[in-house]
DRENDRENBA-139506 format. One line per field, with one value per residue: residue number from 0; residue in one letter; chain; x, y, z of N, C-alpha, C, CB in turn. Coordinates in Angstrom, 2 decimals. Glycine has a CB too. Layout:
BEGIN
seq	(NUM;...)
type	(A;...)
mol	(A;...)
npx	(X;...)
npy	(Y;...)
npz	(Z;...)
capx	(X;...)
capy	(Y;...)
capz	(Z;...)
cpx	(X;...)
cpy	(Y;...)
cpz	(Z;...)
cbpx	(X;...)
cbpy	(Y;...)
cbpz	(Z;...)
//
This chain:
BEGIN
seq	(0;1;2;3;4;5;6;7;8;9;10;11;12;13;14;15;16;17;18;19;20;21;22;23;24;25;26;27;28;29;30;31;32;33;34;35;36;37;38;39;40;41;42;43;44;45;46;47;48;49;50;51;52;53;54;55;56;57;58;59;60;61;62;63;64;65;66;67;68;69;70;71;72;73;74;75;76;77;78;79;80;81;82;83;84;85;86;87)
type	(M;L;R;R;Y;E;R;R;L;L;E;E;I;E;R;Q;L;C;S;E;D;P;E;F;A;Q;R;M;T;H;V;R;P;F;M;K;V;L;G;W;L;T;V;R;R;A;L;G;I;V;A;A;F;L;A;L;L;C;V;V;F;N;E;G;T;G;F;F;V;A;G;A;L;A;A;A;L;F;M;S;E;S;W;Q;I;Q;T;E)
mol	(A;A;A;A;A;A;A;A;A;A;A;A;A;A;A;A;A;A;A;A;A;A;A;A;A;A;A;A;A;A;A;A;A;A;A;A;A;A;A;A;A;A;A;A;A;A;A;A;A;A;A;A;A;A;A;A;A;A;A;A;A;A;A;A;A;A;A;A;A;A;A;A;A;A;A;A;A;A;A;A;A;A;A;A;A;A;A;A)
npx	(-16.80;-17.65;-20.23;-22.67;-22.79;-20.35;-18.55;-19.12;-18.27;-15.51;-14.83;-15.34;-13.42;-11.15;-11.42;-11.21;-8.61;-7.14;-7.61;-6.51;-3.82;-2.29;0.15;0.86;-1.37;-0.92;1.44;0.45;-1.31;0.27;1.78;4.57;6.29;7.64;6.30;3.83;4.43;5.14;2.67;1.25;2.59;2.19;2.48;1.96;2.26;4.96;6.19;5.35;6.72;9.36;9.28;8.76;11.11;12.94;12.06;12.82;15.59;15.97;15.39;17.52;19.67;19.04;17.28;14.69;12.64;12.72;11.98;9.27;8.16;8.73;7.46;4.80;4.33;4.59;2.45;0.30;0.47;-0.01;-2.59;-4.00;-4.39;-6.79;-7.97;-9.07;-8.20;-10.14;-10.68;-11.94)
npy	(6.82;7.88;10.00;9.33;11.33;12.60;10.57;10.30;12.81;12.65;10.50;11.66;13.71;12.11;10.77;12.97;13.86;11.62;11.72;14.20;14.24;11.52;10.34;11.55;10.75;7.99;7.88;8.79;6.80;4.58;2.76;2.52;-0.40;-0.04;2.13;0.98;-0.74;1.13;2.35;0.27;-0.10;0.68;2.49;0.75;-1.74;-1.59;-1.46;-3.94;-5.64;-5.07;-5.93;-8.66;-9.38;-8.91;-10.88;-13.16;-12.80;-13.19;-15.90;-16.96;-16.24;-17.64;-16.64;-17.00;-15.61;-13.02;-13.67;-14.43;-12.04;-10.18;-11.52;-11.52;-8.77;-8.21;-9.75;-8.46;-5.92;-6.49;-7.57;-5.42;-3.74;-3.00;-1.52;1.66;4.84;7.06;10.48;13.15)
npz	(-3.57;-6.76;-8.09;-10.65;-12.70;-12.28;-12.88;-15.61;-16.51;-15.97;-17.65;-20.13;-20.14;-20.13;-22.61;-24.34;-23.76;-24.60;-27.34;-28.06;-27.10;-27.32;-26.53;-24.07;-22.58;-22.53;-21.01;-18.57;-17.82;-17.53;-15.01;-13.02;-11.78;-9.32;-8.21;-7.76;-5.66;-3.71;-3.42;-2.27;0.10;3.39;6.51;8.62;7.35;6.61;9.15;10.08;8.33;9.06;11.73;11.33;10.03;12.11;13.83;12.41;12.49;15.23;15.43;13.98;15.62;17.86;19.85;21.65;23.11;22.01;19.42;19.72;20.69;18.62;16.52;17.43;17.42;14.67;13.68;14.94;13.77;11.05;11.24;12.21;10.13;8.93;10.87;12.04;13.26;14.98;15.30;17.25)
capx	(-17.37;-18.11;-21.59;-22.74;-22.43;-18.93;-17.86;-19.27;-17.38;-14.14;-14.66;-15.28;-12.10;-10.17;-11.53;-10.68;-7.17;-6.60;-7.67;-5.64;-2.41;-2.25;1.41;0.72;-2.36;-0.27;2.36;-0.32;-1.97;1.29;2.27;5.81;6.18;8.11;5.24;2.79;4.90;5.02;1.25;0.81;3.30;1.73;3.34;1.74;2.88;6.41;6.56;5.14;7.82;10.55;9.12;8.92;12.54;13.57;11.71;13.69;16.93;15.96;15.46;18.89;20.56;18.55;16.66;13.29;11.74;12.70;11.21;7.85;7.77;8.73;6.41;3.50;4.23;4.34;1.08;-0.63;0.50;-0.68;-4.01;-4.62;-4.37;-8.12;-8.42;-8.90;-8.25;-11.07;-10.48;-13.11)
capy	(6.48;9.07;9.96;8.97;12.45;12.85;9.54;10.65;13.95;12.17;9.70;12.59;14.35;11.11;10.58;14.17;13.83;10.56;12.14;15.36;13.93;10.11;9.99;11.97;9.88;6.70;8.05;8.97;5.54;3.58;2.85;1.75;-1.40;0.50;2.98;0.09;-1.20;2.26;2.54;-0.82;-0.04;1.65;2.52;-0.50;-2.85;-1.45;-1.88;-5.38;-6.29;-4.92;-6.81;-10.04;-9.54;-9.04;-12.21;-14.13;-12.66;-13.81;-17.35;-17.27;-16.08;-18.49;-15.80;-17.40;-14.56;-11.97;-14.17;-14.36;-10.63;-9.58;-12.18;-11.02;-7.40;-8.28;-10.24;-7.40;-4.85;-6.95;-7.75;-4.13;-2.92;-2.47;-0.66;3.09;5.68;8.17;11.61;14.03)
capz	(-4.85;-7.48;-8.61;-12.06;-13.58;-12.11;-13.67;-17.02;-16.79;-16.01;-18.86;-21.26;-20.08;-20.53;-24.06;-25.00;-23.60;-25.47;-28.73;-28.27;-26.84;-26.92;-25.85;-22.67;-21.94;-22.28;-19.88;-17.35;-17.43;-17.23;-13.64;-12.84;-10.71;-8.04;-7.68;-7.25;-4.35;-2.78;-3.15;-1.41;1.37;4.38;7.70;9.37;6.62;6.72;10.51;10.15;7.62;9.91;12.90;10.87;9.78;13.42;14.36;11.73;13.07;16.55;15.22;13.55;16.76;18.94;20.89;21.63;23.60;21.00;18.28;20.02;20.81;17.28;15.74;17.88;16.93;13.23;13.49;15.35;12.76;9.83;11.50;12.50;8.91;8.63;11.97;11.80;14.45;14.77;16.19;17.34)
cpx	(-17.92;-19.55;-21.54;-22.30;-20.95;-18.11;-17.93;-18.37;-15.93;-13.87;-14.56;-13.93;-11.03;-10.21;-10.93;-9.16;-6.53;-6.60;-6.71;-4.16;-2.28;-0.97;1.36;-0.26;-1.76;0.68;1.61;-0.99;-0.97;1.83;3.50;5.64;6.60;7.04;4.08;3.16;4.76;3.56;0.71;1.38;2.74;2.68;3.19;2.39;4.39;6.89;6.38;6.25;9.10;10.46;9.28;10.40;13.30;13.27;12.58;15.13;17.02;16.03;16.89;19.84;20.06;18.03;15.16;12.32;11.61;11.90;9.72;7.35;7.69;7.66;5.02;3.28;3.91;2.90;0.06;-0.67;-0.22;-2.18;-4.71;-4.70;-5.72;-8.66;-8.18;-9.03;-9.14;-10.79;-11.70;-12.71)
cpy	(7.74;8.89;9.70;10.11;12.79;11.84;9.86;11.82;13.50;11.32;10.59;13.30;13.37;10.88;11.76;14.20;12.79;10.98;13.30;15.03;12.48;9.71;10.36;11.08;8.51;6.79;8.15;7.67;4.46;3.81;1.96;0.76;-0.86;1.37;2.14;-0.40;-0.08;2.54;1.49;-0.66;1.07;1.61;1.21;-1.68;-2.79;-1.88;-3.38;-6.15;-6.22;-5.85;-8.28;-10.33;-9.71;-10.39;-13.28;-14.03;-13.31;-15.34;-17.74;-17.22;-16.80;-17.68;-16.05;-16.32;-13.43;-12.38;-14.03;-12.91;-9.99;-10.22;-11.70;-9.58;-7.38;-8.73;-9.17;-6.27;-5.26;-7.12;-6.41;-3.22;-2.30;-1.58;0.79;3.83;6.87;9.26;12.50;15.47)
cpz	(-5.49;-7.95;-10.10;-12.97;-13.45;-12.89;-15.15;-17.40;-16.89;-17.25;-20.09;-21.30;-20.55;-22.04;-24.82;-24.91;-24.51;-26.93;-29.01;-28.11;-26.37;-26.19;-24.37;-21.93;-21.63;-21.09;-18.55;-16.89;-17.09;-15.83;-13.52;-11.69;-9.34;-7.40;-7.15;-5.85;-3.33;-2.45;-2.19;0.00;2.25;5.57;8.47;8.67;6.72;8.10;10.69;9.48;8.45;11.11;12.49;10.59;11.10;14.05;13.71;12.24;14.45;16.44;14.86;14.74;18.02;20.13;20.86;22.04;22.58;19.78;18.55;20.13;19.42;16.40;16.12;17.40;15.44;12.96;13.85;14.32;11.49;10.05;11.72;11.29;8.63;9.76;11.60;13.11;14.15;15.78;16.16;17.36)
cbpx	(-18.47;-17.21;-22.34;-24.16;-23.28;-18.55;-18.45;-20.74;-17.53;-13.83;-15.83;-16.41;-11.79;-10.43;-12.99;-11.27;-6.81;-7.40;-9.09;-6.01;-1.82;-2.42;2.60;0.26;-3.60;0.50;3.23;-1.37;-2.89;2.44;1.16;7.02;7.01;9.40;4.75;2.58;6.37;5.67;0.47;1.23;4.80;0.25;2.99;0.25;2.45;6.84;5.74;3.82;8.05;10.71;7.74;8.08;13.09;13.11;10.22;13.66;17.31;14.70;14.48;19.34;20.74;19.65;16.99;13.11;12.24;14.11;11.56;7.55;8.77;10.12;6.50;3.40;5.53;5.34;0.84;-0.24;1.93;-0.07;-4.21;-3.86;-3.93;-9.08;-7.69;-9.93;-6.83;-12.54;-9.21;-13.92)
cbpy	(5.41;9.35;11.28;8.54;13.68;12.80;8.16;11.01;15.01;11.35;8.73;13.62;14.85;9.79;10.40;15.43;13.54;9.27;12.55;16.46;14.91;9.24;10.71;13.43;9.71;6.24;9.28;10.05;5.07;3.64;2.42;2.70;-2.62;1.32;3.95;-1.11;-1.69;3.50;2.50;-2.18;0.18;1.36;3.73;-0.76;-2.84;0.01;-1.12;-5.74;-5.64;-3.45;-6.59;-10.29;-8.34;-7.92;-12.52;-13.90;-11.18;-13.40;-17.80;-16.29;-14.63;-19.43;-14.27;-18.56;-14.01;-11.61;-15.64;-15.10;-9.86;-9.73;-13.68;-11.09;-6.63;-9.24;-11.50;-6.84;-4.47;-8.26;-8.64;-3.44;-3.75;-3.63;-1.02;3.60;6.14;7.69;12.40;13.71)
cbpz	(-4.70;-8.68;-8.30;-12.41;-13.24;-10.63;-13.40;-17.33;-15.69;-14.76;-19.01;-21.17;-18.64;-19.80;-24.47;-24.37;-22.14;-25.29;-29.10;-27.32;-25.77;-28.14;-26.53;-22.60;-22.86;-23.53;-20.08;-17.54;-18.54;-18.28;-12.61;-12.57;-11.04;-8.25;-8.75;-8.20;-4.42;-3.37;-4.45;-2.00;1.14;4.82;8.61;9.56;5.15;6.45;11.55;9.52;6.24;10.38;13.56;9.59;9.00;14.35;14.12;10.22;13.17;17.33;14.11;12.46;17.06;19.41;20.67;22.51;24.94;20.59;17.99;21.32;21.70;16.62;15.92;19.41;17.20;12.55;14.34;16.72;12.44;9.35;12.72;13.60;7.71;8.37;13.29;10.76;14.89;14.87;15.80;18.57)
//
């Protein structure tokens, strides 16, 4: 979180940019949908999606054990999203 004076400085820079070059300011504030998806996608989420896909393939091919393993892996990856690894 930024301090109050830092937020004010950034707001002033933004106002100045909007007044000097509104087209550039519009391009900088517009975010493409694909970039939103890339911003949302983390390594854990990507691995979770792949594991969930593998679990569905196991269901299609009638592989019960593979379904439970891949499903458990996907669940663990999605649940561990808020976990952080701390190094010293």
